[in-house]
N, C-alpha and C positions, 0 to 999 in steps of 0.2 A: 568677866567677858573680855576677850582679846579684840584688838583692832580688826583683825580678819573676820571674826565672828560678827562684829558690829556692822562691817561693810556688807557681809553676806545678808544680814537681816535687813539693812536699809535698802539694798538693791531688790530684795524680795518684796518690799512694799510697792515697788513699781508695777507689780502684777495687778495691783488695784487700779492702775491707770491714772487718768487725770480726773479730778473732781473739782469743779469750780464752785466755790461757796465758802463761807466763813464759819459755819457752825462748828466743824471739827476743830478749827484753829482756835476759836474762842474757848471751846471746852478744854483743849490742851493748855491754853494759857491759864485758865482757872485752876486746873490740876497742878500747875507748876508755879503758882503764886504770881501770875500776871507780870512776868519780867519786863514786858514792854513799857510798863508804867514808870520804870526807873531809868529809862533811856531817852535820849534826844536823837531825832532822826531827820535825815534828808531823804525823802522817798522819790525814787527815780523810776519812771515808766517810759514806754515808747517802743517802737518797732526795732529800729537799728540805732546804734550809738549809745545805748544805755550804759554798757560796761565801760566804754572809754570815758564818758562823762563822769561816771562814778570814780574811775581811776584818777582822773585829773583832780576832782574835788578831794579825794582821800589824800593825795600827795601834798596838796597845798595845806589842808588843815593839819596833817601830821607834821609838816614843816613848821607850823606855828607852835608846836609843843603839845597839842592836844593828843589824848589817847583815842585813836580813831578805829572803830570797827568797820569792816567792809564785808558785805554779804552780796555775792553775785552767783550767777549760774549761766550755763553749766560749767563744770571744771574741764580743764584740758587734759591733765595727766592724773592728778590725785584728788580724791574727794576733799581733802583738807584745804584745797584752794578756795572752796566756797565760803569759808568762815575764816577771816583774818583780823588780827589786831595789830595795828601799825605795820601792816604788810608782812606779818609773820603768820604762817598758816597755823590753824588750831593743831596742837599736838595730837598724835594718834591715840595716846592714852586718854586724852580728854574726849575724843570721839567715842571711845569705848565706854568711858565712865558715864557720859551724858546719855548715850543710847540706853544703857542699862537703867539709869535713874528715871528716864521718861517711861521706859517699859514698866518699871515697878509701880510708878504712879498710875499707869493705865490698868494695872491688875496683875502684873507679873510677866514672865517670859512666854507663857502660853497665850498666843494672840487670840485663840478661839474664845478665851474668857473675857476679852475686852468688850466693853459696851458699844464701842464704835471702832472702825478701822481707818486711821488716818492714811493719807497717801504719803509717798516718799517726800514730796515737797513740803507738805504740812508738818511732817515730823522733823525734817531738817530745819525748817523755819523756826520751830520751837527750840531746837538745839542751839541755833545761832543766838536767839534771844537770851537763853540761859547763860551761854558762854560770855556774851557781851556784858551781861549784868555782873557776872562773877569777876570779870576783868575790869569792872568800873569804867567802861568806856565813856568818854565825855561827849562823843558824837558818833553816830552810826550812819554810814552811807549805805542805803537800804534799797537794793534793786528788786523790782518785781520779777516774778517768774514769767507769767504770761498774763496779758490783760492788765487788770488793775482792780476793777470794782469787786470781783469775786476772787481775787488772788489772795493766797494765804498771808502775804505780807501786809495786807490792808487792814490789819487790826491796830495799826499804830496811828497816832496823830503827830505828824511831823512838824518841824519848824518851817519847812518849805516843801512844796511838791514840784516835781520836775517831769515834764513830758518831752522827750527828745523829738520824735517825729512819728507820723502815722503812715504806715504802708500796709500792703496786703501781706498777711502772714497769719497762720493759725486760724484761717477762716472757719474751719469746722467748729471752733470754740468761740470765736469773737465776733463773727458776722461776715457777710459777703460783700459789704461795701465799706469804703473808708469812713463813712459817717457812723456806721454801726461799730466799727472797730474803735473809732475815736470815743464813742460813748462809753465803751468798756474801759479804755485807758483813763478817761476823765473821772472814773470812779474813785481815783485816789485823792481827788480834790476834797478838801475839808473846809468847813465854814471858818472864815477869818484867817486862813493859812494862805500865804501868797502862792500862786502857781505860775511857773515860767515854762515856755515852750518855744521850740523852733519850728513847730508845725505850720503848714500853710494850707491855703485852699479851703474846701468845704469842711475838712477835719478841724481846721482852726476854728471855724465858726461854732462847731459843736462844743469844743473846749471852752471857748469864750462864753457861750451861752450857759454852760454848766456852772462856770465860775460865778457868773452874774446871778444865777438862780439861787445859789447857796451862800452867796456873800463872801467870795474869796477874791482878794486882789489879783488881777490878771496882768501878766506882762508877756508880750510877744517879743522874742529875741531874734533879730534878723542880722545876717551878715551886712556890714556897712552901717549898723546902728551905733549908738553912742558906746555900747559895750565893746564892739570890735574895734572901733576907732581908738578908744582909750587904751586898749591893750595890744595894738597892732604890732609894736616892736617886740613885745613879749612873745607873741605867737611864733616869731622866727626862731625862738629858742626851744620850741616844743619838740621833743624827740619823736613823738608819734607822727608818722608820715601820712600825707594825703590832705587835700583841701577839706575833706569831710571832717578831719580832726580839728581844723580851725573852727568849724561850726560848733563842734562839741565843746571846744575850749571857750568859745564865746559864750555859750550857754553857762558853762561853769563860772566864768567871770561875772555874769549877771547874778548868779546865785550868791557869790561873795558880796556883791554890792548890796543886794537885798538884805543880807544877814550882817552887814558891816557894823550896825549898832549893837547887835546881840553878841556877835563874835568878831571883834575888830582884828584885822590882820594887816601888817605892814606891807608896803610894796616890795621890800627885800624878801620877805617870807613868800609872797606870791611868786616872785621870780624863781626862788630856790625850788619851790614846789613844782612849778611848771617845768623847769629844766631837768628834774629828776623823775618825772612820772614814767611809769612802766606799765605796759599792757600788752603782753605777748599774744601773738596769733592774729593781730590786726594790722595788716600791711607791714608785717615784721620782715625786715631784710636780713637774711643770714648770708654771710660771705664765706665761701669755701675756695680759697685761692682767688682765681680770676672769675669764679662763678658767683652768681647771685641767685639765691633761692628766696622767693617771696611766699610767706605764709599768711593766708588771709581767711578768716572764718566766714566769709560771705556765704550765706545759706538760704537766701531768698532773692527774687529778681532785683529788688532795690539794692541789696548788698552787692550783687553782681555788677550792677550799673556803676555803683560807687567805686568798686575795685577796678573796673575797666577804665574809668576816668582817671583814677590815680595812676594806673599803668601808663596811660597815654601821656600824662604830664611828666612822670618820673623817667620813663624809658620810651620816649617817642620814636615810633617806627622800628624799634628793636625787635628782632625775631624772638619768640619765646615758645617754650614747651609748657603746656598746661597739664597738670595732673589733677584730675577731677574725680571726686567721690560725692555722690548726691543721694539725698533721701527721695524716695518715690512720692512722698506726700508734700514736697516742697516746690512745686511748679518747676521741675527740673528742665523741662523743655524751654521755658522762658529764660532760665539761667544760661542754658547752652546758647540760645539765640544772642545773648549779650557777650559771652566770653569766648566762644569757639572761634568766631571770625577774626579775633585778635591774635590767634595762635597759628604757628606753622605745624606744630604737632600737638596732638591731644592724647594723653594716656588716661584711660578710664580704669578706675579701681573700685572694688566694692567696699562698703562700710561693714563693720562687724555687727550687723543688725539686720533683723528681718524687715526693717523699714528701708533698707538700702535699695536704691534703684538698680536694676539689672544692668551691669556694664555692657552686656551684649546688646541690649535694647537701646541704650544710650549711644553706643558706637554705631549702630545701624541708623539711628536718627541723624547723627552728625555726618556720617559718610554720605547719606543721601542728600542732605541739605548743603554740605560744603565739601564736595569731592576734592577740592584743591588742598584741603587740610588732611594731613596724615593722621589717622586714628588707629589706636591699638589698645586692646584690653589686657589687663593683668589680673592675676588671681589675688595678689597682695600688694599693698602700697610699697613695701620694701623693694619688691621687684621693679616697680615703675621707677622708683628713686634711683636704683642701680642702673637702669636703662637710660637714664637722663644724665649720667655722670659727665658726659662730654658737652653738655649744653651750657651755654653762657648764662642764660636767663631761664629759670624754672619758676613757675607759679603753681602753688598748691592751694586749692580752694574747694568750696562746696559744702563744708561742714566743720564746725569746731571739733567734732569727734575725730575727723580726719586730721585736723591740725595737731591735736594731741598725739595722735599716732606718729605724725611727722616729727614732732619734737622729740619723741623717744628714739626714732630711727636716727635722727641727726644728733642725738646725745645732748639735747638742750635742757633736759629735765633730770639731771643726775642727782639733784638734791631732794627729789621727791620719789616716793615709791608708787608705782602705777598699780591700779587695781584692774587693768584691762583684762588680765587673764582670769580674774576671779568673778565667777558668775556673770560672764560677759554678756550673755543674752539679756539678762535682767537689766544690766546697766545701759543697754543701747536700744532695746526694742520698744520701750514705752516712752512717749514724749517726756522730756526732762523738765516737767513742771509740776 
């Protein structure tokens, strides 16, 4: 099997959509020798900030000399980004090899003969576990896909559980209230395993009550707490921009403290790990001469609010052009309400997905609500990028899928091969969980 054939097969699994539940993943684990039992995990859930928190933790523990696996989603450019060891993406040959190996254990290449049909995310979760076991990872930073309780990643028993925050997202799967969503995210909490969160309000009470019910030590991590005060000077060295990243870093520092006896790390290692953390596409500032292009994967109203606040702090009062590509199932009107008033021009682009919001409809909404803001639609992102070449500050936002496309256009991903042109409908049309 070639890498291209493996990707074609994996993206084809997305036609089965999203299935919340652990039955398939447990059976996949059994067929593949329960690789999760040989690994040690930090399990990270939440609405926003999961990836950044994972990246900070990975960077610090890698700096300590541990061999660290990192499992995140979605990817920006290449599928291989999802599974990394010491921040090296899984080789394409191993994607092909492991895809075929799992297929053979399921009953062969003819999927019609399989006793059950795993989803894309379930299959990829098992691939990650197998690869991390093969690589003898000493610690795995393990991000949920969606939710927690019924997420495919939830077959592990971690050394610590982390829940970043709770906001409205994926309501069709997780519930229509913050309390319902919190209950799903809290499903990663395990008896006797510490759980840390930056969540507040009623969602916090749900997580606290869940931890108490099953006997898990509970820690709320707040800005201004002992953790942020202890590491305040260190946060000034953090390359990730935006106040929200200080919150994510504070949470990561709290995790280090909780695990300090089991995994001791020196202050020098923590400093080195913080200074070298990388997480593209999250308030990433790209400089092109005198121009600044901000790439941010904000894809829900809370993410849009965080982006707007970061822009106001970093570039107060500066005119900007906003290139926006939105999913129609992601409360796009609320995202526009937050971001569009901050811009002088708004360029609307489609996403290469049937889930894309119609740029004409978005343009009409924006033009009616903010007539003072110039709005314009484009057939492709590259055209919008070219039209903004004389703008001093450009912000690209609305979807990590769009950020990946922007990285390709801006030639920020030359070391990775994109699968954007391969079976693109399957890659983008079904929720990536």
